[in-house]
C-alpha positions as CSV (number, residue, x, y, z in Angstrom):
1,M,0.0,0.0,0.0
2,P,1.2,3.6,-0.6
3,S,2.5,5.8,2.1
4,S,2.0,9.5,2.4
5,S,5.0,10.1,0.2
6,S,3.8,7.8,-2.6
7,N,0.0,8.2,-3.0
8,I,-0.9,5.8,-5.8
9,N,-3.9,8.0,-6.5
10,N,-1.4,10.5,-7.9
11,I,-0.7,8.2,-10.9
12,F,-3.2,5.3,-11.0
13,F,-6.1,7.2,-12.4
14,E,-4.3,9.0,-15.3
15,G,-4.4,8.2,-19.0
16,S,-6.2,5.2,-20.3
17,Y,-7.7,4.3,-17.0
18,K,-9.5,7.7,-16.9
19,H,-11.0,7.1,-20.3
20,A,-12.0,3.5,-19.7
21,W,-13.7,4.4,-16.4
22,K,-15.7,7.2,-18.1
23,G,-16.8,4.7,-20.8
24,I,-18.2,2.0,-18.5
25,I,-20.3,4.1,-16.1
26,P,-23.9,4.5,-17.3
27,T,-25.7,7.8,-16.6
28,G,-28.4,5.9,-14.7
29,L,-25.8,4.6,-12.2
30,T,-24.6,8.1,-11.3
31,E,-28.2,9.2,-10.9
32,A,-29.1,6.3,-8.6
33,E,-25.9,6.9,-6.5
34,V,-26.7,10.6,-6.2
35,D,-30.3,9.7,-5.2
36,F,-28.9,7.5,-2.4
37,I,-26.4,10.2,-1.3
38,Q,-29.2,12.8,-1.2
39,E,-31.5,10.5,0.8
40,I,-28.9,9.3,3.3
41,A,-27.3,12.8,3.9
42,A,-30.7,14.7,3.6
43,L,-29.1,17.1,1.1
44,N,-31.1,20.0,-0.4
45,N,-30.2,23.4,-1.8
46,D,-28.9,24.9,1.5
47,K,-26.5,22.0,2.2
48,K,-22.8,21.7,1.4
49,I,-21.0,18.5,0.4
50,L,-17.4,17.6,0.0
51,D,-16.5,15.2,-2.8
52,I,-13.0,13.9,-2.3
53,M,-11.1,12.1,-5.0
54,C,-13.9,13.2,-7.2
55,G,-12.3,12.0,-10.5
56,Y,-14.0,13.6,-13.5
57,G,-16.9,14.8,-11.3
58,R,-19.8,12.6,-12.2
59,H,-21.2,12.9,-8.6
60,T,-20.0,16.5,-8.2
61,L,-21.8,17.7,-11.4
62,E,-25.0,15.7,-10.7
63,L,-25.3,17.0,-7.1
64,A,-24.7,20.6,-8.4
65,R,-27.4,20.1,-11.0
66,R,-29.7,19.3,-8.1
67,G,-28.8,22.5,-6.3
68,V,-26.4,21.1,-3.7
69,Q,-23.3,23.3,-3.0
70,V,-20.3,21.1,-3.9
71,T,-16.6,21.3,-3.2
72,S,-14.7,18.7,-5.1
73,I,-11.1,17.7,-4.7
74,D,-8.9,15.6,-6.9
75,N,-5.2,15.2,-7.3
76,L,-5.3,15.3,-11.1
77,Q,-5.4,18.8,-12.7
78,E,-7.0,17.3,-15.9
79,Y,-10.0,16.1,-13.9
80,I,-10.4,19.5,-12.1
81,E,-10.2,21.4,-15.3
82,E,-12.9,19.2,-16.9
83,I,-15.2,19.7,-13.8
84,K,-14.6,23.5,-14.0
85,T,-15.4,23.6,-17.7
86,K,-18.6,21.6,-17.4
87,A,-19.7,23.5,-14.3
88,S,-19.2,26.8,-16.1
89,E,-21.0,25.6,-19.3
90,Q,-24.0,24.4,-17.2
91,N,-23.9,27.4,-14.8
92,L,-23.4,25.1,-11.7
93,S,-22.0,26.2,-8.3
94,V,-18.9,24.0,-7.9
95,D,-15.7,24.7,-6.1
96,A,-13.2,22.3,-7.8
97,I,-9.8,22.1,-6.2
98,Q,-6.7,20.3,-7.4
99,A,-4.9,18.9,-4.3
100,D,-3.6,15.6,-2.9
101,V,-6.3,14.5,-0.5
102,L,-3.7,13.7,2.1
103,H,-2.6,17.4,2.2
104,A,-5.8,19.2,1.2
105,G,-6.2,22.3,3.2
106,L,-9.9,22.3,3.9
107,T,-11.4,25.4,5.4
108,D,-15.1,25.0,5.2
109,T,-17.6,22.9,7.1
110,Y,-19.8,20.4,5.3
111,D,-23.1,18.6,5.9
112,A,-21.8,15.5,4.1
113,A,-18.6,14.2,2.5
114,I,-18.4,11.4,-0.1
115,C,-15.6,9.3,-1.6
116,M,-17.1,7.2,-4.4
117,G,-15.4,4.6,-6.5
118,N,-12.3,2.8,-5.5
119,S,-9.9,5.6,-4.6
120,F,-10.1,5.2,-0.8
121,A,-9.1,1.5,-1.0
122,F,-5.6,2.3,-2.2
123,F,-4.5,4.0,1.1
124,D,-2.7,2.2,3.9
125,R,-4.1,2.5,7.5
126,A,-2.0,5.6,8.5
127,D,-3.0,7.5,5.4
128,A,-6.7,6.4,5.7
129,V,-6.8,7.6,9.3
130,T,-5.2,11.0,8.2
131,I,-7.9,11.5,5.5
132,L,-10.7,10.4,7.8
133,K,-9.6,12.8,10.6
134,N,-9.3,15.7,8.2
135,I,-12.8,15.0,6.8
136,S,-14.2,14.5,10.3
137,S,-12.8,17.9,11.5
138,H,-14.7,19.5,8.6
139,L,-18.1,17.8,9.0
140,K,-20.9,19.4,10.9
141,P,-21.8,17.5,14.1
142,D,-24.6,15.6,12.4
143,G,-22.7,15.3,9.1
144,V,-22.6,12.1,7.0
145,L,-19.6,10.4,5.4
146,I,-20.2,8.0,2.6
147,I,-17.4,5.9,1.2
148,N,-18.1,3.5,-1.6
149,S,-15.7,0.9,-3.0
150,W,-16.2,-1.9,-5.5
151,M,-12.9,-3.5,-4.4
152,I,-14.2,-5.6,-1.6
153,A,-12.4,-8.7,-2.8
154,E,-9.1,-6.9,-3.2
155,I,-9.3,-5.6,0.3
156,A,-10.5,-8.8,1.9
157,I,-8.0,-11.0,0.2
158,K,-5.0,-8.8,1.2
159,Y,-6.0,-9.0,4.9
160,F,-7.6,-12.4,4.9
161,K,-6.8,-14.7,7.8
162,E,-8.2,-18.2,7.9
163,R,-8.9,-17.7,11.6
164,D,-9.4,-14.3,13.1
């Protein structure tokens, strides 16, 4: 697993992976996930959400279309520029920030935070705790954190013990 000095998210999601990922996610899946996020986090127009490791912004943009105030963070400038362009074209309120999530200088307080996709699964325990503490310190007392990962097998197999 990567350490703070070698965050795999800084290289893994570039190039062909980015284009492949965009090609396999149907619009309906994003809408269903955002429906879930809005329901669980009780998000409406006066709420703020933090989307960490947001990638090309499929959740960021859909939440903004629904009137939620979104701050999105990703380490890849190409993703952030794409989000800014689409948000501008669609007149959406999005604050898109290029930063390594391990060192993101958050200043606002949020009603909810999300990390969708597989990004969070790449961090070792120390880095995961760093990220979670940073998010926690910027969530409102009744705030909601949603982490989604499709890499259950990869996580379970790495730490699997026959008897534990």
